[in-house]
C-alpha positions in Angstrom: -17.9 7.6 14.8 -15.3 5.8 12.7 -12.7 7.9 10.9 -13.9 6.5 7.6 -17.5 7.7 8.0 -19.1 10.8 6.5 -19.4 13.8 8.9 -21.0 17.2 8.7 -17.6 18.9 9.4 -16.0 16.8 6.6 -18.8 18.0 4.2 -18.4 21.6 5.3 -14.6 21.4 4.7 -15.0 19.7 1.3 -17.6 22.3 0.2 -15.6 25.3 1.5 -12.4 24.2 -0.5 -14.3 24.4 -3.8 -15.7 27.8 -3.0 -12.3 29.1 -2.1 -10.8 27.5 -5.2 -13.4 29.2 -7.3 -11.8 32.6 -6.4 -8.2 31.4 -6.5 -7.8 31.8 -10.3 -8.2 35.6 -9.9 -5.2 35.6 -7.6 -3.2 33.3 -9.7 -3.8 35.4 -12.9 -2.4 38.4 -11.1 0.9 36.3 -10.7 1.0 35.3 -14.4 4.2 37.3 -15.0 6.1 35.1 -12.4 7.4 31.6 -13.5 5.1 28.9 -12.2 8.0 27.1 -10.5 8.8 30.2 -8.4 5.2 30.5 -7.4 5.2 26.9 -6.2 8.5 27.4 -4.3 6.9 30.3 -2.4 3.7 28.4 -1.9 5.6 25.6 -0.1 8.2 27.7 1.8 5.7 30.0 3.3 3.5 27.0 4.2 6.0 25.6 6.5 5.8 28.1 9.4 2.0 28.5 9.2 1.3 24.7 9.1 3.8 24.2 11.9 2.1 26.8 14.1 -1.3 25.2 13.5 0.1 21.8 14.5 1.7 23.2 17.6 -1.3 25.1 18.6 -3.6 22.1 18.3 -1.0 19.7 19.9 -0.8 17.4 16.9 2.9 17.2 16.4 3.4 13.6 17.8 2.2 12.0 14.6 4.4 14.1 12.5 7.5 13.2 14.6 6.5 9.5 14.3 6.1 9.9 10.5 9.6 11.5 10.2 11.0 8.4 11.9 9.2 5.7 9.9 10.6 4.8 6.5 7.2 3.5 5.3 5.4 6.7 6.2 8.1 8.8 4.6 7.8 6.8 1.4 4.1 7.3 1.3 4.6 11.0 2.0 7.1 11.2 -0.9 4.4 9.8 -3.3 1.7 12.3 -2.2 4.3 15.1 -2.2 5.2 14.4 -5.8 1.7 14.1 -6.9 0.6 17.4 -5.2 3.6 19.3 -6.5 2.7 18.3 -10.2 -0.9 19.2 -9.5 0.0 22.6 -8.2 2.5 23.2 -11.0 -0.1 22.3 -13.7 -2.7 24.5 -12.1 -0.5 27.5 -11.8 0.8 27.1 -15.3 -2.9 26.6 -16.7 -4.1 29.8 -15.1 -1.2 31.9 -16.0 -1.0 30.8 -19.6 -4.8 31.4 -20.4 -6.1 27.9 -19.8 -8.3 28.5 -16.8 -11.3 26.7 -18.4 -9.2 23.6 -19.0 -8.2 23.7 -15.3 -11.8 24.1 -14.4 -12.8 21.1 -16.5 -10.1 19.1 -14.8 -11.5 19.7 -11.4 -15.0 19.1 -12.8 -13.9 15.7 -14.0 -12.1 14.9 -10.7 -15.2 13.9 -8.6 -16.0 11.3 -11.3 -12.5 9.9 -11.1 -12.7 10.0 -7.4 -15.9 7.9 -7.6 -14.2 5.4 -9.9 -11.2 5.0 -7.6 -13.5 4.6 -4.6 -15.5 1.9 -6.3 -12.5 0.1 -7.8 -9.9 0.4 -5.1 -11.9 0.9 -1.9 -14.9 -1.3 -2.7 -17.4 1.6 -2.1 -20.9 1.1 -3.4 -23.2 3.8 -4.8 -27.0 4.0 -4.5 -29.1 4.3 -7.8 -29.6 8.0 -7.1 -25.8 8.5 -6.8 -25.2 6.5 -10.0 -27.7 8.9 -11.8 -25.9 11.9 -10.5 -22.6 10.5 -11.7 -24.2 9.8 -15.1 -25.4 13.4 -15.4 -21.9 14.8 -14.4 -20.3 12.5 -16.9 -22.6 13.7 -19.7 -21.8 17.3 -18.8 -18.0 16.5 -19.0 -18.6 14.8 -22.4 -20.5 17.9 -23.7 -17.9 20.3 -22.5 -15.0 18.2 -24.0 -16.8 17.9 -27.3 -17.4 21.7 -27.4 -13.7 22.3 -26.7 -12.9 20.0 -29.7 -10.1 18.2 -27.7 -9.3 16.7 -24.3 -7.3 19.3 -22.6 -3.9 17.9 -21.2 -4.1 20.2 -18.2 -7.6 18.9 -17.4 -6.3 15.3 -17.6 -3.2 16.0 -15.6 -5.2 17.7 -12.8 -7.8 14.9 -12.7 -5.2 12.1 -12.4 -2.8 13.8 -10.0 -5.5 15.1 -7.6 -7.5 11.9 -7.7 -4.4 9.7 -6.9 -3.2 12.2 -4.4 -6.6 12.0 -2.5 -6.4 8.2 -2.6 -2.8 7.9 -1.3 -3.5 10.7 1.2 -6.3 8.6 2.6 -3.9 5.6 3.0 -1.3 7.7 4.9 -1.9 6.9 8.6 -1.7 10.4 10.0 -4.1 13.3 10.1 -4.5 15.5 6.9 -2.8 18.5 8.5 0.2 16.5 9.7 0.4 14.9 6.2 0.4 18.4 4.6 3.4 19.5 6.7 5.2 16.2 6.0 4.8 16.7 2.3 6.2 20.2 2.3 9.1 19.2 4.5 10.0 16.4 2.1 10.0 18.8 -0.8 12.0 21.5 1.1 15.5 20.2 0.3 14.9 20.3 -3.4 13.1 23.6 -3.2 15.9 25.2 -1.2 18.5 24.2 -4.0 16.1 25.6 -6.6 15.6 28.9 -4.7 19.4 29.3 -4.2 20.0 29.0 -7.9 17.5 31.8 -8.8 19.1 34.7 -7.0 22.8 35.7 -7.4 24.8 36.6 -4.2 23.7 39.9 -2.7 20.5 40.1 -4.8 17.5 41.4 -2.7 14.1 40.0 -2.8 10.8 41.3 -1.4 9.0 39.4 1.3 5.7 38.1 0.0 2.7 37.8 2.3 1.1 34.5 2.7 -2.6 34.0 1.8 -4.7 31.2 3.1 -5.7 28.2 0.8 -7.9 25.3 1.3 -5.5 22.5 0.9 -5.6 21.2 4.4 -9.4 21.7 4.4 -9.6 19.6 1.2 -7.4 16.8 2.7 -9.6 16.7 5.8 -12.8 16.7 3.8 -11.7 14.0 1.4 -10.5 11.9 4.4 -13.8 12.7 6.2 -12.1 13.3 9.5 -13.4 15.8 12.0 -10.3 18.1 11.8 -9.9 21.6 10.4 -7.3 24.3 10.1 -6.0 27.0 7.8 -3.2 26.5 5.4 -1.1 28.9 3.3 -1.3 29.4 -0.4 0.8 30.5 -3.3 2.4 33.8 -2.5 4.9 35.1 -4.9 8.0 37.3 -5.0 7.7 40.5 -6.9 11.5 40.9 -7.0 13.2 40.6 -10.3 16.7 39.5 -11.3 19.2 42.3 -11.9 19.4 43.1 -15.6 22.6 42.7 -17.7 22.7 46.6 -18.3 22.6 47.3 -14.6 25.4 44.8 -14.0 27.4 46.5 -16.7 26.7 50.0 -15.2 27.9 48.8 -11.9 31.2 47.4 -13.4 31.9 50.7 -15.0 
């Protein structure tokens, strides 16, 4: 089987990711009191050890080492890392600020945009029944948008960033799980400086627990490769910064 063909495992992975994402807003809403940027930092930092263990356990580290030594692959990884970070940030912000329906609309529009990219950039052809399904989904999106009275910015952002992320991810010549770890390693230096700027010297933070997310499953499903694994999600820190009154009392 060619790596570009549909497979049952790819279908199962792509389906499971949307089922898991259906429950993800409940978790994200519980983190609404935490700044979205901090949630994203936790999501990526705690992804690194888990993703690394998965690759080591499955013996798929050779492609990652090759990617880290290849400027072209690093450049492509930088593009996908930037797209997915914007997508994550938009999603976390939308859920926490009461725009969950806008986020849902964005992911509902996304398959239509993916079909458009596939036909335009990859030369894929649809059968008449597939075109009918696309037309029905497009009509549903139009009705939902009309009912909302506006085209939500969050929905558009999620559609564009995830659509182009999936497209460029497909062009990245390594497996989806290796590509995921490559992306978060690229983002790590910037996140480390952001993390250091949040906490004053000596401030204690609680250690959050990581929860699984379907990102690698989604990458595997969209690239239609017969690979699967678990990936981490957006844990958060419940620690808060010392208040000014506390600092004053300490000085006294």
